C-alpha positions in Angstrom: 28.8 -6.2 -16.6 30.5 -8.4 -14.0 31.1 -7.2 -10.8 33.7 -8.6 -7.7 31.2 -10.1 -5.9 31.7 -9.7 -1.4 30.2 -10.2 1.3 29.7 -8.4 5.1 31.0 -9.5 7.9 28.7 -6.9 11.2 29.2 -6.7 14.7 29.1 -3.3 16.4 26.7 -1.3 16.8 27.0 2.0 16.3 27.6 5.3 18.5 25.8 8.6 18.7 27.0 11.0 15.2 26.5 14.7 14.2 28.0 15.1 10.5 26.9 16.2 7.5 26.4 14.4 4.4 26.6 14.0 0.8 24.3 11.3 -1.1 24.6 9.5 -4.5 22.9 11.3 -7.2 19.8 9.7 -8.1 19.9 6.8 -9.7 15.7 7.4 -11.9 17.1 10.2 -13.0 20.9 9.6 -14.5 19.5 6.5 -16.3 16.7 9.0 -17.9 19.1 11.4 -18.4 20.9 8.5 -20.9 17.9 7.3 -22.3 16.7 10.4 -23.4 19.9 12.2 -24.6 20.2 9.6 -26.4 17.2 10.2 -28.9 16.8 13.6 -28.4 18.8 16.1 -31.1 22.4 17.5 -31.0 24.8 17.2 -27.8 22.7 16.7 -24.5 24.8 17.2 -21.0 24.1 14.8 -17.7 25.6 16.2 -14.5 26.7 14.5 -11.3 25.6 11.7 -12.7 25.4 8.5 -10.7 28.4 6.0 -11.7 26.8 2.8 -10.1 25.4 -0.9 -12.0 22.9 0.6 -13.1 23.9 3.4 -15.3 27.0 2.0 -16.2 24.7 -0.7 -17.3 22.5 1.4 -19.5 25.7 3.7 -21.0 27.0 0.4 -22.3 23.4 -1.3 -23.8 23.1 2.7 -25.5 27.2 2.1 -27.0 26.2 -0.8 -28.6 23.3 0.5 -30.1 25.2 2.9 -31.9 25.3 6.0 -29.3 28.2 8.4 -28.6 28.8 9.2 -24.9 31.9 10.7 -23.7 33.4 11.4 -20.3 34.0 14.5 -19.7 35.2 14.2 -15.8 33.8 12.2 -12.2 29.8 12.2 -12.8 29.9 14.4 -15.9 28.9 13.6 -19.3 28.2 14.1 -22.8 25.6 12.2 -24.9 25.5 13.2 -28.7 21.4 12.1 -28.9 21.5 10.0 -32.4 17.2 11.5 -32.6 13.8 9.4 -32.5 13.9 6.2 -33.9 18.4 5.8 -35.2 19.2 3.6 -32.6 20.9 0.2 -34.8 21.8 -2.8 -34.3 22.8 -6.0 -35.4 20.8 -8.4 -36.0 21.2 -11.1 -32.8 23.1 -8.0 -30.9 23.2 -9.2 -27.0 21.8 -6.5 -25.1 21.9 -6.9 -20.9 20.6 -4.7 -18.4 22.4 -5.8 -15.3 20.2 -5.2 -12.3 18.2 -3.1 -13.7 14.1 -3.1 -14.2 14.4 0.9 -15.1 16.7 0.1 -17.6 15.1 -2.7 -18.6 11.6 -1.6 -18.6 12.5 2.3 -20.1 15.1 0.9 -22.6 12.6 -1.2 -24.1 10.1 0.7 -24.8 12.5 2.9 -27.3 13.2 0.1 -29.5 9.8 -1.6 -30.0 9.5 1.2 -31.9 12.5 1.8 -33.2 12.7 0.2 -37.1 14.7 -2.5 -38.1 15.6 -4.1 -34.6 16.0 -7.4 -33.8 18.2 -7.9 -30.3 18.4 -10.5 -27.2 17.3 -9.0 -24.3 17.9 -10.2 -21.1 19.4 -9.5 -17.0 21.5 -10.9 -14.6 20.2 -13.8 -12.1 17.8 -11.4 -10.1 16.5 -9.4 -13.3 16.0 -12.6 -15.1 13.5 -13.8 -12.0 11.6 -11.0 -13.0 7.9 -10.9 -15.2 7.7 -8.9 -17.8 4.5 -9.7 -19.1 2.7 -6.4 -18.6 5.7 -5.1 -20.7 5.5 -7.1 -23.1 1.6 -6.9 -23.4 2.2 -3.2 -24.2 4.5 -3.0 -26.5 2.1 -5.8 -28.4 0.2 -3.2 -29.1 2.2 -1.1 -30.7 3.7 -3.8 -32.8 7.0 -5.1 -31.4 7.3 -8.9 -31.1 8.7 -10.5 -28.3 9.9 -14.7 -28.5 9.7 -16.8 -27.2 5.8 -16.1 -27.4 4.4 -18.0 -24.1 7.0 -16.5 -21.5 8.0 -13.3 -19.7 11.2 -13.8 -18.1 14.6 -12.7 -19.8 16.3 -14.0 -22.2 13.8 -12.7 -25.0 14.3 -11.7 -28.4 13.0 -8.8 -29.2 11.9 -7.8 -32.8 10.7 -3.9 -33.2 7.9 -2.9 -35.4 9.2 -0.8 -38.5 5.0 0.9 -38.5 4.2 1.9 -34.5 1.0 2.7 -34.3 -0.1 5.2 -31.1 -2.4 3.6 -28.2 -5.0 4.7 -25.6 -3.2 3.4 -21.6 -4.8 3.4 -18.8 -1.8 3.4 -16.0 -0.8 1.5 -13.7 1.1 2.3 -10.5 4.3 1.8 -12.3 6.0 4.4 -13.5 8.4 2.2 -15.5 5.6 1.1 -17.3 4.0 4.8 -17.7 7.5 5.4 -18.9 7.8 2.9 -21.3 5.0 3.6 -23.0 5.8 7.3 -23.8 9.5 6.4 -24.4 8.0 4.1 -27.1 5.0 6.6 -28.2 7.4 9.5 -28.6 8.5 7.7 -32.0 5.2 6.1 -33.3 2.8 7.3 -35.7 -0.8 9.6 -34.5 -1.6 10.6 -30.2 -0.4 7.9 -27.1 -2.9 9.0 -24.3 -2.2 7.9 -21.1 -4.2 8.3 -18.0 -3.0 7.8 -14.9 -5.6 7.8 -11.8 -2.8 7.5 -9.2 0.0 9.6 -9.5 3.2 8.0 -10.1 6.7 9.2 -10.1 6.6 11.8 -13.3 10.9 12.1 -13.5 10.3 10.8 -17.1 7.8 13.2 -18.1 9.9 16.3 -16.3 12.6 15.5 -17.9 10.7 16.2 -22.0 8.0 18.9 -19.9 10.5 21.2 -22.0 9.2 19.7 -25.4 5.6 20.8 -25.9 5.9 19.8 -29.4 6.1 16.1 -28.4 4.5 16.2 -25.0 0.6 17.2 -23.3 0.3 17.4 -19.7 -3.0 18.2 -18.1 -2.4 18.0 -14.2 -5.7 17.7 -12.4 -6.7 16.4 -8.6 -8.6 13.8 -9.8 -6.6 12.4 -12.7 -3.3 13.2 -14.8 -3.7 13.2 -18.9 -0.2 12.4 -20.8 -0.4 13.0 -24.7 2.4 12.5 -26.8 2.3 13.6 -30.0 4.8 11.0 -31.1 7.2 10.9 -34.2 8.1 14.9 -33.5 12.2 15.9 -32.2 13.4 16.2 -29.0 15.5 18.9 -27.8 18.5 18.1 -26.3 18.9 17.7 -22.7 21.6 20.0 -19.6 20.2 18.1 -16.9 22.2 18.5 -13.3 21.4 15.2 -11.7 20.2 15.7 -7.8 21.2 13.5 -4.3 18.7 10.1 -4.3 15.8 10.0 -1.7 16.0 6.2 -1.3 19.8 6.0 -0.5 18.7 8.9 1.7 15.6 7.4 3.8 18.0 4.7 5.2 20.2 7.5 6.6 16.9 8.9 7.6 16.3 6.3 9.7 19.5 5.8 11.4 19.1 8.5 12.8 16.1 9.2 13.6 16.6 5.8 15.9 20.2 6.3 17.2 20.1 7.7 20.5 22.0 11.5 20.9 22.2 12.1 16.7 21.9 13.7 14.0 23.2 14.3 10.5 23.1 17.1 7.6 22.2 15.4 4.3 22.8 17.5 1.3 21.2 18.2 -1.8 18.8 15.5 -2.0 15.8 15.8 -4.9 12.3 16.0 -3.5 10.7 15.4 -5.6 7.2 15.3 -4.4 5.9 11.6 -6.5 9.1 10.5 -4.1 8.3 11.8 -0.3 6.1 8.9 0.8 8.6 7.3 3.2 8.9 11.1 4.8 5.0 12.0 4.8 4.7 8.4 6.2 7.4 9.4 9.2 6.5 12.8 9.6 3.0 12.4 10.7 4.5 11.6 13.9 5.8 14.7 14.4 9.8 13.2 14.1 12.8 15.8 13.3 13.1 15.7 10.4 13.5 19.1 8.5 13.3 20.2 4.8 15.9 23.3 3.8 17.7 25.2 1.1 14.8 24.0 -1.5 15.3 24.7 -5.1 13.8 24.0 -8.1 15.6 22.8 -11.9 14.9 20.8 -15.2 11.8 20.6 -13.6 12.8 18.5 -10.5 12.8 19.6 -7.2 15.9 19.6 -4.3 17.0 20.9 -1.4 18.5 19.8 1.8 17.5 17.3 4.8 18.4 17.5 7.8 17.2 15.1 11.0 17.5 14.4 14.1 17.2 11.5 16.7 13.5 11.3 17.0 10.9 9.0 19.2 8.6 6.9 17.7 5.0 6.0 17.3 3.9 1.7 15.5 3.0 3.2 11.8 -0.1 2.9 10.0 0.6 3.6 6.4 -1.8 3.0 4.0 -2.1 1.6 0.1 -2.0 5.5 -0.6 1.6 6.3 0.7 3.0 2.6 -2.0 3.7 4.3 -4.9 5.2 7.0 -3.4 7.2 5.0 -0.8 7.9 1.5 -3.3 11.7 1.1 -2.7 11.9 2.4 0.8 9.1 -0.2 2.5 12.3 -2.5 3.9 14.2 0.8 5.2 10.4 1.5 7.3 9.9 -2.2 8.7 13.3 -1.7 10.5 12.0 1.2 11.6 8.7 -0.8 12.2 11.3 -3.4 14.5 12.4 -0.5 16.0 9.9 0.9 17.5 7.7 0.1 20.5 3.9 -1.4 19.0 1.9 -2.8 15.9 2.7 -1.6 12.8 0.6 -1.8 10.2 1.8 -1.5 6.7 -1.2 -2.3 3.4 -1.4 -1.8 -0.6 2.1 -3.6 -0.4 1.1 -6.6 -3.2 3.9 -6.3 -5.4 7.3 -5.9 -3.4 6.9 -9.2 -4.1 7.9 -9.2 -7.4 10.8 -6.5 -6.8 14.2 -7.3 -7.1 14.0 -10.4 -4.5 10.0 -11.1 -2.3 10.9 -7.8 0.1 8.0 -8.7 2.2 9.4 -12.6 2.5 12.7 -11.8 3.0 12.3 -8.5 5.2 10.8 -11.2 7.4 13.3 -13.7 6.9 15.6 -10.9 8.8 12.8 -10.3 11.7 12.6 -13.2 12.8 16.2 -13.5 12.6 16.2 -10.6 15.0 13.2 -12.1 17.4 10.7 -10.0 16.2 7.5 -10.8 15.8 5.5 -10.1 11.9 2.2 -11.4 9.9 1.3 -10.8 6.4 -0.9 -10.9 3.9 -0.8 -10.8 0.5 -1.0 -6.8 0.5 -0.2 -6.6 4.4 2.1 -6.9 6.9 2.0 -6.0 10.4 5.3 -5.7 12.7 4.9 -6.1 16.7 8.0 -4.0 17.5 10.0 -3.9 19.9 11.9 -1.0 20.4 15.0 -0.4 20.1 17.1 -3.2 22.1 20.5 -5.4 22.4 20.0 -8.1 19.8 24.0 -8.6 20.6 23.1 -12.7 21.1 21.3 -13.1 17.5 22.7 -13.4 14.3 21.3 -11.6 10.8 22.3 -13.9 8.0 21.2 -12.7 4.3 21.9 -14.8 1.7 23.2 -14.5 -2.0 19.0 -12.5 -3.2 20.5 -9.6 -6.0 18.9 -7.1 -3.5 20.1 -3.7 -2.8 17.8 -2.6 -1.0 17.5 -5.4 1.6 21.4 -5.8 2.3 20.9 -2.0 3.3 18.5 -2.5 5.9 19.9 -6.1 7.5 23.1 -3.0 7.5 21.3 -0.6 9.3 18.9 -3.1 11.8 22.6 -4.7 13.0 24.3 -1.9 13.6 21.2 -0.2 16.0 20.9 -3.3 17.5 24.4 -4.1 17.4 23.2 -8.2 16.4 26.2 -10.5 14.2 25.6 -9.9 10.3 26.7 -11.7 7.4 24.9 -9.8 4.4 25.6 -12.1 1.1 27.1 -10.5 -2.2 26.8 -7.1 -0.3 28.5 -5.3 -4.0 24.5 -5.3 -5.3 24.0 -2.5 -3.4 26.6 -0.8 -5.3 23.7 -0.7 -7.9 21.9 2.2 -6.6 24.8 3.2 -4.0 28.3 3.2 -4.5 29.5 5.6 -1.8 26.9 4.1 0.8 29.8 1.8 2.9 31.8 4.5 2.5 29.2 7.1 3.9 28.6 4.3 6.9 32.2 4.1 7.5 32.4 8.3 8.2 29.8 7.9 10.7 32.2 5.5 12.8 30.8 2.0 12.0 32.7 -1.1 11.1 32.4 -3.6 8.9 34.9 -6.3 7.8 34.9 -7.3 4.7 35.3 -10.7 3.4 35.5 -12.4 -0.3 
C-alpha cells in the first residue's frame, strides 16, 4: 500500500503539560479481529479499530482472498465470515503484507492449511529483510510448501496443503508464531497441541476463548497448554478494541521525564502479557496508576494516570522481554535520561525487528553523547540524567521502524537536541494520531518531503 513519505524536523524542548488524551487503538487486536472474523461463521463486528497502515494492509489482503468487509462508520466494520478453509485466490495472486510482521505470520498460518491456494507473498522493503525461517519450518510441518526452498525472506511463493494434519509445538517467546500455529491448526485434521513454557501475548487465545468446541486452554504457573481441535466452526465476533499499550508507553515516558507534567491516557488495553514496560517502571515506585479497570472480550482495559517522577537506573532481566518487546527503544531513552548505569538483558531478538533496534538505538544515543555498550543479548546504557543537548543533532535515516522514529522524537523534545527523522510516515503503521497528540501537548515540529 503506497504511503506519502515525509521527514520530520525538531528543534524544540517541550514545556510542562497537564493533559487527558485518547490513544490510538491496539494494532495487534485490530489485525486479529479481521483475520479471525474472516474465518468465523456469519457476520462479525469490530469497533474502535485502529485505522493504520498495517491494519489497512490486513483488510486489503483479506478482500483479495474473497472476504467481504464493510466500513459502517469510522473505526467500525462488519466482516462477513467465510468459515474455516474457505478463503479463495486465483493462482499466483500477489499478497502484500506491507510493514506488518503480525499480518504476515498470522495470515500465512491461515493460508497454509486452506486448500487450493497458490499465492505470491511479500512485504515492504523493511519486512522483506526479516527472517521467516521459523514460521516456514512450522507451516511446512502442517504440509505447506514455500518456494524457493532455500530462501527464508520475502518475496516467496506459498502453496497450501489440502491434507493438513495437526502438530505438536513447543512455543518460544513469539506470540506471532504461536498464533500462526493456532490459526493453522483450526483447519487441520486432528488436534494441534501447543506447550508454552514462557508466557507470551495471548490476544489470539482471548479472541478464540469462547469457542470451546475448537480451543481448550489449560494454564498453570509452570506452563500453559493449548489444544486446538481442527475442522470445527468458529462463532462470529463482537469486538471493541481497546487503546494500544505500546503507543501509550511513549507518552508515559515523556510525562515521567518532563518536569511538572502529568497525563491521563484513557481506555488503554491492560492485558498482563503487555505490561512489562509498566512493571519495570513500577519497581521504582514511580507515579503511574491504573484506574477505571474493566474487562470486555476477555481483555482488561482502563485509564493510565502518569505524573513526572524521579527515576533510578533500570535493571531489566530477560524475564521482562516478552511483555515489553515493543517498548525497549523508549526504555533505552528513559535509561539515557536517568543518571546511572541501566542494564537490559535477554534482548537479542530485538535485532530481528523492523530494524536492529539495539544497534539503531545505540546510534541515536551516541549522537547526543550518551554512551552504551552492547553484547549479543545485553546492553548497558550510561545515563546522564536530563540534560540540555541543544548543541547536538539526531539523524535517523530511513529504517522503516516506527519505534525508532518515535523514540528519537521523544529524546529530541526532552533534551532540545535538533533532530531530522527520515520517513516518519512509518509511525502511521501503528500510531496515526502520534503527531496530533504531540501537537496537543504543545510540541512544535516541521514536516518536509
